[in-house]
Structures are given as C-alpha cells and as structure tokens.
C-alpha positions in Angstrom: -73.8 5.2 -16.7 -73.8 5.8 -12.9 -71.4 8.6 -12.1 -69.9 9.2 -8.6 -67.5 11.6 -7.0 -64.8 11.0 -4.4 -64.0 13.6 -1.7 -60.5 13.1 -0.3 -57.8 11.2 -2.3 -55.8 9.6 0.5 -55.3 5.9 1.2 -59.0 5.0 1.2 -60.1 7.4 -1.5 -57.4 6.2 -3.9 -58.5 2.6 -3.0 -62.1 3.4 -4.0 -61.0 4.5 -7.4 -58.9 1.3 -7.8 -61.8 -0.9 -6.7 -64.2 0.8 -9.0 -61.9 0.3 -12.0 -60.5 -3.2 -11.1 -64.0 -4.7 -10.5 -65.8 -2.7 -13.2 -67.6 -5.7 -14.6 -68.9 -7.0 -11.4 -70.1 -3.5 -10.4 -71.9 -3.2 -13.7 -73.6 -6.5 -13.2 -74.8 -5.6 -9.7 -75.9 -2.0 -10.4 -77.3 -2.7 -13.9 -75.1 -0.1 -15.5 -71.4 0.9 -15.5 -70.1 2.9 -12.5 -67.6 5.7 -13.2 -65.7 8.1 -11.0 -66.3 11.5 -12.6 -64.7 13.8 -10.1 -62.1 13.7 -7.3 -62.2 16.6 -4.8 -58.9 17.4 -3.2 -57.1 20.7 -2.5 -53.7 19.2 -3.1 -51.9 19.4 -6.4 -52.4 16.3 -8.5 -51.5 17.9 -11.8 -48.9 15.1 -12.5 -51.3 12.3 -11.6 -52.4 10.0 -14.5 -56.0 11.0 -13.6 -55.3 14.7 -13.3 -58.4 15.5 -15.4 -60.7 14.2 -12.7 -59.5 16.5 -9.9 -61.4 19.5 -8.8 -60.9 21.8 -5.7 -64.4 23.2 -5.4 -67.3 21.2 -4.0 -69.8 23.3 -6.1 -68.5 21.5 -9.3 -69.9 18.3 -7.8 -73.1 19.7 -6.4 -74.0 21.5 -9.7 -73.5 18.4 -11.8 -76.9 16.5 -12.1 -75.0 13.3 -13.3 -73.5 12.7 -9.9 -75.7 10.4 -7.9 -73.4 9.3 -5.1 -70.6 11.1 -3.3 -67.8 9.1 -1.4 -66.3 10.9 1.6 -62.8 9.8 2.6 -61.5 13.2 3.8 -61.5 12.2 7.5 -62.1 14.3 10.6 -65.1 16.7 10.7 -63.8 20.2 9.9 -64.3 19.8 6.2 -66.0 16.5 5.9 -69.1 17.3 7.9 -70.2 20.5 6.0 -69.4 18.9 2.7 -71.4 15.7 3.5 -74.3 17.8 4.8 -74.3 19.8 1.6 -74.3 16.7 -0.5 -77.2 15.1 1.4 -79.2 18.3 1.2 -78.7 18.3 -2.6 -80.3 14.8 -2.7 -77.1 12.9 -3.3 -76.3 9.8 -1.4 -73.1 9.8 0.6 -70.9 6.8 1.5 -68.1 7.3 4.1 -65.4 5.6 6.1 -65.3 8.5 8.5 -65.9 7.1 12.0 -65.4 10.5 13.8 -68.1 12.2 11.7 -70.6 9.3 12.0 -70.0 9.0 15.8 -70.5 12.8 16.3 -73.2 13.7 13.7 -74.7 10.3 12.7 -78.2 10.9 13.9 -78.4 14.3 12.1 -76.9 13.0 8.8 -79.2 10.0 8.8 -82.2 12.2 9.3 -81.0 14.5 6.5 -80.7 11.6 4.1 -84.2 10.4 4.9 -85.6 13.9 4.5 -83.9 14.3 1.1 -84.7 10.8 -0.2 -81.1 9.7 -0.4 -78.8 7.4 1.6 -76.1 8.0 4.2 -74.0 4.8 4.4 -70.9 4.1 6.6 -70.1 0.3 6.6 -66.4 1.0 6.5 -66.5 3.3 9.6 -66.4 0.5 12.1 -64.9 -2.8 10.7 -62.9 -1.5 7.8 -63.4 -4.3 5.3 -65.3 -6.5 7.8 -69.1 -6.1 7.4 -70.7 -5.3 10.7 -73.1 -2.4 10.1 -75.2 -4.1 7.4 -75.6 -7.4 9.2 -76.7 -5.4 12.3 -79.5 -3.4 10.6 -80.6 -6.1 8.2 -79.8 -9.7 9.4 -80.2 -9.0 13.1 -83.2 -6.6 12.9 -85.5 -9.2 14.5 -83.2 -9.4 17.6 -82.9 -7.1 20.6 -79.2 -6.7 21.1 -78.3 -6.7 24.8 -74.6 -6.5 24.5 -71.9 -5.6 22.0 -68.2 -6.2 22.8 -65.2 -6.6 20.7 -61.7 -5.8 19.5 -62.2 -2.9 17.0 -58.7 -1.5 16.7 -56.2 -3.5 14.8 -53.2 -1.4 15.8 -53.6 -1.9 19.6 -54.3 -5.6 19.0 -51.1 -5.9 17.0 -49.1 -4.2 19.8 -50.6 -6.4 22.5 -49.9 -9.6 20.4 -46.3 -8.5 20.0 -46.0 -7.9 23.8 -47.4 -11.3 24.6 -45.7 -13.4 22.0 -42.2 -11.8 22.2 -42.2 -10.5 25.8 -41.8 -7.1 24.4 -42.4 -3.7 26.1 -45.1 -1.3 24.9 -42.6 1.2 23.4 -40.8 -1.4 21.3 -44.0 -2.9 20.1 -45.4 0.5 19.2 -42.3 1.3 17.2 -42.7 -1.9 15.1 -46.4 -1.0 14.5 -45.3 2.5 13.4 -42.6 1.1 11.1 -45.2 -1.2 9.5 -47.6 1.6 9.0 -50.2 0.3 11.5 -49.8 3.2 13.9 -49.3 6.9 13.1 -45.7 8.0 13.5 -46.3 11.5 14.9 -49.2 10.9 17.2 -50.5 7.3 17.7 -52.9 8.5 20.4 -56.1 7.8 18.5 -55.2 4.1 18.5 -53.2 3.5 21.7 -55.3 5.8 23.9 -58.6 4.3 22.7 -60.2 7.2 20.9 -60.6 5.3 17.6 -62.3 2.4 19.4 -64.5 4.8 21.3 -65.9 6.3 18.1 -66.6 2.8 16.7 -68.4 1.6 19.8 -70.4 4.8 19.9 -71.6 4.0 16.3 -72.4 0.4 17.2 -74.2 1.3 20.4 -76.3 4.0 18.6 -77.4 1.5 16.0 -78.0 -1.3 18.5 -80.1 0.8 20.9 -81.7 3.3 18.6 -80.5 6.5 20.2 -77.4 8.6 19.6 -74.6 7.6 21.9 -71.8 10.3 22.1 -68.1 9.4 22.3 -67.7 12.1 24.9 -69.9 10.0 27.3 -68.0 6.8 26.9 -65.3 6.1 29.5 -62.1 5.4 27.5 -58.7 4.1 28.6 -55.9 2.9 26.3 -53.0 0.4 26.5 -50.0 2.7 27.3 -49.7 1.5 31.0 -49.6 -2.2 30.2 -46.2 -3.9 30.8 -44.7 -7.3 30.3 -45.4 -8.0 34.0 -49.1 -7.5 33.3 -48.9 -9.9 30.3 -47.3 -12.5 32.5 -49.9 -12.0 35.2 -52.7 -12.4 32.7 -51.1 -15.7 31.5 -51.1 -17.0 35.0 -54.8 -16.2 35.2 -55.4 -18.1 32.0 -56.3 -14.8 30.2 -55.2 -12.6 27.4 -55.1 -8.8 27.6 -57.2 -7.1 24.9 -58.5 -3.5 24.3 -62.2 -4.1 24.5 -64.9 -1.8 23.3 -68.3 -2.7 24.8 -71.8 -1.5 25.2 -74.8 -3.0 26.9 -78.4 -2.2 27.9 -80.1 -3.5 31.0 -83.7 -4.5 31.4 -84.6 -0.9 32.4 -83.1 0.3 29.0 -80.1 1.9 30.7 -77.1 2.0 28.4 -73.5 1.6 29.6 -70.5 1.6 27.4 -66.7 1.7 27.6 -63.3 1.2 26.0 -60.7 -0.4 28.3 -57.9 -3.0 28.4 -59.5 -6.1 29.9 -58.5 -9.6 31.0 -60.2 -11.9 28.5 -60.4 -15.6 29.6 -58.8 -17.9 27.1 -62.0 -19.8 26.6 -63.6 -16.6 25.3 -63.7 -16.3 21.5 -62.1 -12.8 21.6 -59.0 -14.1 23.4 -57.6 -15.8 20.3 -58.1 -12.7 18.0 -54.5 -11.6 17.4 -52.4 -9.2 15.3 -54.3 -6.7 13.2 -57.5 -8.7 13.2 -60.8 -7.4 14.7 -63.7 -9.2 16.1 -67.1 -8.0 17.4 -69.4 -10.2 19.4 -73.1 -9.4 19.7 -75.7 -10.9 21.9 -79.2 -11.2 20.4 -82.2 -12.3 22.4 -83.4 -14.7 19.6 -80.1 -15.7 17.9 -77.7 -15.8 20.8 -74.1 -14.9 20.2 -72.8 -13.8 16.8 -69.2 -13.0 16.0 -67.9 -10.9 13.1 -64.2 -11.4 12.4 -61.7 -10.0 9.9 -59.1 -7.3 9.2 -60.1 -4.0 10.5 -58.1 -1.8 8.2 -56.1 -1.7 5.0 -56.5 0.3 1.8 -58.4 -2.2 -0.4 -60.4 -4.0 2.3 -61.7 -0.6 3.6 -62.3 0.7 0.0 -64.2 -2.5 -0.9 -66.6 -1.8 2.0 -67.1 1.8 0.8 -67.8 0.6 -2.8 -70.3 -2.0 -1.5 -72.2 1.0 0.1 -72.0 2.8 -3.2 -73.7 -0.2 -4.9 -76.4 -0.2 -2.2 -77.0 3.5 -2.5 -77.3 3.3 -6.3 -79.7 0.3 -6.1 -81.8 1.1 -3.0 -81.3 4.7 -2.2 -83.3 6.0 0.8 -85.0 2.6 1.3 -82.0 1.4 3.3 -83.0 3.8 6.1 -86.1 1.7 6.8 -83.7 -0.2 9.1 -80.5 1.9 9.2 -81.2 4.8 11.6 -81.2 5.9 15.2 -82.9 8.8 17.0 -81.2 12.1 17.9 -80.5 12.5 21.6 -78.8 15.0 23.8 -75.4 14.2 25.3 -75.6 12.3 28.6 -74.7 14.2 31.8 -71.7 12.3 33.0 -70.2 9.0 31.8 -72.0 5.8 30.8 -70.2 3.7 33.4 -71.0 0.2 34.3 -72.2 0.0 37.9 -71.9 -3.7 38.2 -69.1 -5.3 40.2 -66.4 -7.3 38.3 -63.3 -9.3 39.0 -60.6 -6.6 38.7 -56.9 -6.9 38.3 -54.8 -4.2 39.9 -51.1 -3.5 39.8 -49.8 -1.4 42.6 -46.4 0.1 43.5 -45.0 0.9 46.9 -47.3 -1.3 48.9 -46.6 -4.4 50.9 -48.3 -7.5 49.4 -50.0 -8.4 52.7 -52.2 -5.2 52.6 -53.8 -6.0 49.2 -56.6 -8.1 50.7 -57.5 -5.3 53.1 -57.5 -2.7 50.4 -59.2 -4.6 47.6 -61.2 -7.3 49.3 -61.2 -11.0 48.7 -59.0 -12.2 45.8 -55.6 -13.6 45.0 -52.1 -12.3 44.7 -50.8 -13.1 41.2 -47.2 -11.8 40.9 -44.8 -9.6 42.8 -41.8 -7.9 41.2 -39.6 -5.6 43.3 -42.1 -3.2 44.8 -44.9 -4.0 42.3 -47.8 -6.3 43.3 -50.3 -7.8 40.9 -53.6 -8.7 42.6 -56.9 -10.0 41.3 -59.9 -8.9 43.4 -62.9 -11.1 43.2 -65.5 -8.3 42.8 -65.1 -4.5 42.7 -67.4 -1.8 41.5 -65.8 1.3 40.0 -66.8 3.2 43.1 -65.1 0.7 45.4 -62.0 0.9 43.2 -61.9 4.7 43.5 -62.2 4.4 47.3 -59.4 1.9 47.3 -57.3 4.3 45.2 -57.6 6.9 47.9 -56.5 4.5 50.6 -53.6 3.3 48.5 -52.4 6.9 48.0 -52.8 7.6 51.7 -50.4 4.8 52.4 -47.8 6.3 49.9 -48.5 3.8 47.1 -50.0 4.0 43.6 -52.4 2.0 41.5 -50.5 1.9 38.2 -53.0 -0.2 36.3 -56.5 -1.7 36.7 -58.3 -4.1 34.3 -61.6 -5.7 34.7 -62.2 -9.3 33.6 -64.5 -9.8 30.7 -66.9 -12.5 31.9 -69.6 -14.1 29.9 
C-alpha cells in the first residue's frame, strides 16, 4: 500500500482525495499497489467531515510516519507552504504541488533539495491546471532548444475578454459575471486581472525552458483593467483579437526577455481563437518547430488529476525525474527583462487631436476616433520610444490610456 498525505483541504486538495478514491483501480494498476490518503493536514475544524479521522493539524505527524512516501501540497501561497514543503523534502519524501507562487519563487531551491534527498518535487498543475505542459517540456521536448514560449495561461482573463468581444460588454460587467461563476475572486481579483497569476506561470515555464531561475519580480506585467469596448472594436478592425499573453524568449546571445501584457493577436495566429476559460501555450523548438498545448487551465478535478498524475510519477520514478526536470539557481536580475525589439504598437490616447498621432508615434494608421479618444496603430515602436512619446503626449495635455503590442510570428 502506497500511503500519501495532503496538506491543505481546499478546492484542489479535496479534489485530490476524490480522484484517488474514484480512480483507485487505475492508480493501483499504474503504481503496482493501492494508493491511499492516510493524512490530511489542515488547521480548520473538519470534525463533522465524513473523513474526520484523517485530519491532523501538526506537520510532525506526517513527517514522523515512515509509511508516508509522497506529500501533496495544496495550501497555496508561501507563508506556510514553503517551510512545510522544504521540511517534507528534507525528510526524503516526494512533494507534488499545484502552488505556482511557491514554484515561481523557490523552484530552483526546492528542485535542488529534492535531488539532494533522493526524492521528487513535481508541479505539473502549477501552470496549466489539468493541461499537461511541464512534463512534455522536460521529457518530450528535451532534444529541442526552445527559443520562445507564448500563451494564454489565465482562464479568468480570457473569459472576461471573450465576454467583452462577443457581447460588447465593458470590463466591470464581464468581471462581475466571472466572479458570479466562480472564475474570479470576489474580494480581490487582482491576481488574475492584473496579470500576477500569469506572471508566476511564465516565470516557471521560462525557468524550465532556459535552465536558470527566472523571478516573477523581474517580469514586466500589465493586466486587462484598462481595456474597453472601443479597444475591442479597434482590434476587430485590425483583424486581431485582444488576449493577455504571457511570453518569454531567448536570443542568440542567450539573453532572456519575458513579459505579461494584453496584446493584439492576429486572427491567423492559433492563440486568437482560444476563448472562454481555455488556455493555450505555444512553444517554438529548433528541431520540432511550433507545438501548442491546449485545454482548460483550472477546475477542481482537472487540476487535481494533474496533481495525482505527479503522485504516480513520484511513486514510480522518484528522484529519477530530475534527470530532466530542473533548472539552476540564479540571482534576481537587476531591472526588468524587457524586450528591446521594436513592434507594431496600438495606442489609445485621450485629449489629443488625431492629426498629431503620426508626429508623436511615427508611421502608422488611425484606427478609430470616439469623442476625444484616438486609437492609432504605430508600425514599429520600441518601449523606449513609447516612453519618449508618452512624455510628449503629457506635455501636450493628453494621456496614453492604453498601449498594446502586436504579437507577430
């Protein structure tokens, strides 16, 4: 009997228990013995729960039990999760987690700990929820040098943008629907709509793709709050969709750039048609070319199924998985990992005459005008040029309310 423990009994943690029990026969077949949840660590009162006998509130109970081979972490955050996971790995127990914040912040350290103590640290569910991305990257694509990763990795923002496009709906109204459906947090949806969730995910993918720890704090991140129906209409005129894109790339000099930002995605790009709560990640390999991973990025059972798949891998393969799943520690970068390359850039200004746009932003086309707002697509702007244009706009008494680069292949 392979016995495991679950730390944190929220949505994903309870889903793990359900998957283990519902698919008990297939897990037994794959592992070679039955898999059983022996403990659930949670400080809340579950005395009336049908499985009340499984609950403990002290990590030491788990760490002192030699029968526990794998620990599942679904607490979230880093305050408790990080020291608990560190202690579990140091005890020689494998850990499987869905915690993107912890992996993005401490991944290199925890991977090294797992290798040192002959166990596994696995986190498939931290990026794609139920959509496998991590395992294909470090196993199936290991013979490729990945030059670029770009994708839609937050289902909540994708749902909101889809609502805005399909129903000519404002951001606030679309957000309210996302909250009512449980896609967005009711109290503070900032992790989703301000891009922090996507930032953590692309930090993990970039770290794995390029072999060195990429910190979320070094990734320029902007969310979707400023986007209006006017921007959606302007994008349609340009034969594009607006998507929150998380991206990372490495040039021939091994310089890494990364970002999270709303972008104009041409309709002939595979990412433009990814709607609602679905995610998609496109990777460019030097041998294989473009590969796309597509599926739902969240949900109790899809995410839990990815965690349980890691549990099976940990029980069967243990530390061997880290022959390919690893990246090196590195110090945080001084500054931001900005892309210096020029790009076609959409700007929406307020308080400026349409005829001055060409002078301020260079060659391009006026897309739409509405009252004192002007939408303009500049042919090629660097971020430095955009910042210089911002200063000129403000000197003229106007504002740049939004800018979006175009995602070009």
